[in-house]
C-alpha positions as a printed NumPy array, in Angstrom:
array([[  8.104,  64.541,  73.107],
       [  9.257,  61.275,  72.152],
       [ 12.502,  61.028,  70.553],
       [ 13.12 ,  59.292,  67.229],
       [ 16.095,  57.048,  66.963],
       [ 18.717,  58.233,  64.582],
       [ 19.9  ,  56.096,  61.655],
       [ 16.796,  54.081,  61.262],
       [ 14.418,  54.677,  58.416],
       [ 11.106,  53.071,  57.967],
       [ 10.631,  51.185,  54.644],
       [  7.37 ,  51.442,  52.961],
       [  6.213,  48.184,  51.368],
       [  3.731,  48.483,  48.564],
       [  1.834,  45.686,  46.871],
       [  2.23 ,  47.114,  43.389],
       [  2.458,  44.836,  40.278],
       [  5.993,  44.5  ,  38.981],
       [  4.774,  44.06 ,  35.349],
       [  6.301,  42.017,  32.531],
       [  9.886,  41.017,  33.246],
       [ 11.976,  41.063,  30.058],
       [ 15.283,  39.789,  31.501],
       [ 14.12 ,  36.157,  32.034],
       [ 12.652,  36.124,  28.512],
       [ 15.963,  37.249,  26.997],
       [ 17.762,  34.507,  28.939],
       [ 15.327,  31.9  ,  27.622],
       [ 15.754,  33.073,  24.026],
       [ 19.532,  32.807,  24.348],
       [ 19.293,  29.279,  25.761],
       [ 17.023,  28.167,  22.894],
       [ 19.296,  29.81 ,  20.339],
       [ 22.307,  28.066,  21.856],
       [ 20.494,  24.708,  21.632],
       [ 19.688,  25.167,  17.937],
       [ 23.218,  26.309,  17.152],
       [ 24.648,  23.21 ,  18.846],
       [ 22.208,  20.869,  17.051],
       [ 22.799,  22.427,  13.612],
       [ 26.187,  20.748,  13.426],
       [ 24.645,  17.314,  14.009],
       [ 22.207,  17.439,  11.071],
       [ 23.436,  16.026,   7.759],
       [ 22.546,  18.125,   4.778],
       [ 20.917,  16.202,   1.945],
       [ 23.339,  17.395,  -0.717],
       [ 26.238,  15.871,   1.222],
       [ 24.823,  12.343,   1.078],
       [ 26.34 ,  10.1  ,  -1.584],
       [ 23.201,   9.058,  -3.465],
       [ 23.081,   7.997,  -7.066],
       [ 19.668,   8.747,  -8.524],
       [ 18.449,   6.835, -11.585],
       [ 18.525,   8.736, -14.814],
       [ 16.844,   8.167, -18.142],
       [ 17.189,   4.599, -19.33 ],
       [ 19.521,   4.247, -22.279],
       [ 17.905,   1.012, -23.445],
       [ 14.256,   0.128, -23.612],
       [ 13.756,  -3.074, -21.653],
       [ 10.737,  -5.104, -22.679],
       [  8.911,  -6.574, -19.714],
       [  6.452,  -9.326, -20.494],
       [  3.514,  -8.896, -18.193],
       [  1.444, -12.018, -17.681],
       [ -1.988, -12.09 , -19.221],
       [ -4.274, -12.835, -16.269],
       [ -7.714, -14.309, -16.849],
       [-10.368, -14.78 , -14.169],
       [-12.587, -17.86 , -14.181],
       [-15.477, -17.645, -11.722],
       [-17.772, -20.371, -10.469],
       [-20.952, -19.187,  -8.744],
       [-23.   , -21.021,  -6.123],
       [-25.16 , -22.721,  -8.79 ],
       [-22.15 , -23.973, -10.729],
       [-22.249, -21.487, -13.602],
       [-18.787, -20.857, -15.065],
       [-17.771, -17.383, -16.255],
       [-14.575, -16.293, -17.987],
       [-13.819, -12.62 , -17.232],
       [-17.451, -12.04 , -16.261],
       [-18.961, -13.713, -19.35 ],
       [-20.974, -16.921, -18.947],
       [-19.777, -19.562, -21.408],
       [-21.38 , -22.958, -20.942],
       [-24.625, -24.214, -19.455],
       [-24.766, -25.373, -15.86 ],
       [-25.348, -28.99 , -16.932],
       [-22.375, -29.147, -19.322],
       [-19.637, -31.261, -17.719],
       [-17.107, -30.956, -20.55 ],
       [-17.268, -27.112, -20.776],
       [-16.421, -26.979, -24.518],
       [-16.678, -23.177, -24.837],
       [-14.406, -22.625, -21.825],
       [-11.878, -25.143, -23.164],
       [-11.821, -23.463, -26.577],
       [-11.401, -19.987, -25.085],
       [ -8.616, -21.165, -22.772],
       [ -6.857, -22.9  , -25.679],
       [ -6.994, -19.694, -27.755],
       [ -5.717, -17.663, -24.803],
       [ -2.754, -19.999, -24.427],
       [ -1.968, -19.851, -28.16 ],
       [ -2.136, -16.032, -28.068],
       [  0.166, -16.042, -25.04 ],
       [  2.677, -18.233, -26.846],
       [  2.519, -16.014, -29.955],
       [  3.043, -12.823, -27.937],
       [  5.561, -14.491, -25.594],
       [  3.575, -13.576, -22.486],
       [  2.645, -16.17 , -19.881],
       [ -1.053, -16.815, -19.338],
       [ -2.158, -16.869, -15.713],
       [ -5.612, -17.945, -14.596],
       [ -7.223, -17.075, -11.295],
       [ -9.995, -19.513, -10.417],
       [-12.49 , -17.849,  -8.078],
       [-14.994, -20.314,  -6.713],
       [-17.99 , -19.382,  -4.591],
       [-17.832, -21.018,  -1.169],
       [-21.048, -22.976,  -1.857],
       [-20.165, -23.919,  -5.459],
       [-20.281, -27.637,  -6.235],
       [-16.844, -29.174,  -5.883],
       [-17.369, -31.262,  -9.013],
       [-17.729, -28.034, -11.014],
       [-14.354, -26.85 ,  -9.756],
       [-12.855, -30.156, -10.894],
       [-14.469, -29.674, -14.331],
       [-12.843, -26.242, -14.661],
       [ -9.463, -27.618, -13.552],
       [ -9.828, -30.361, -16.202],
       [-10.535, -27.688, -18.848],
       [ -7.38 , -25.83 , -17.743],
       [ -5.372, -29.06 , -18.001],
       [ -6.68 , -29.743, -21.523],
       [ -5.705, -26.186, -22.549],
       [ -2.254, -26.832, -20.989],
       [ -2.419, -23.815, -18.692],
       [ -0.376, -24.503, -15.589],
       [ -0.203, -21.07 , -13.907],
       [ -3.426, -21.28 , -11.888],
       [ -4.288, -19.467,  -8.687],
       [ -7.247, -20.693,  -6.677],
       [ -9.419, -18.43 ,  -4.545],
       [-12.701, -18.799,  -2.685],
       [-15.178, -15.934,  -2.577],
       [-17.504, -15.479,   0.379],
       [-21.18 , -14.509,   0.424],
       [-20.674, -10.942,   1.701]])
């Protein structure tokens, strides 16, 4: 019979699944918790900021908003004030436009609000018609004029 050596034991290796390891997960949770605890001291709390918020106004301040009117010139040369056609296409003097602009200026002076006019001209509108409208604005003594060109979109 063969003899077995003394002191040596044979290890049996099994390929069994070790399962879910909880120790590495606990380590990870502690590291994340440590990170958030360290960063909590760096964040400024909103109530500690020295901010003065506006409160109810003690005085009513009157703000005069400008009264803006829109004068449009279409591609045929028709002139419209706030979407309403005033004079015929052949009228060079534009008497209705001049009268309306004069009344607008007088109302602006009475109410102490500046009158602003935006002149929107179609890109194919006759240039002479734009000059006629600018002349009407000059006669009405309106100097706050913005000029814009509309496209054919």
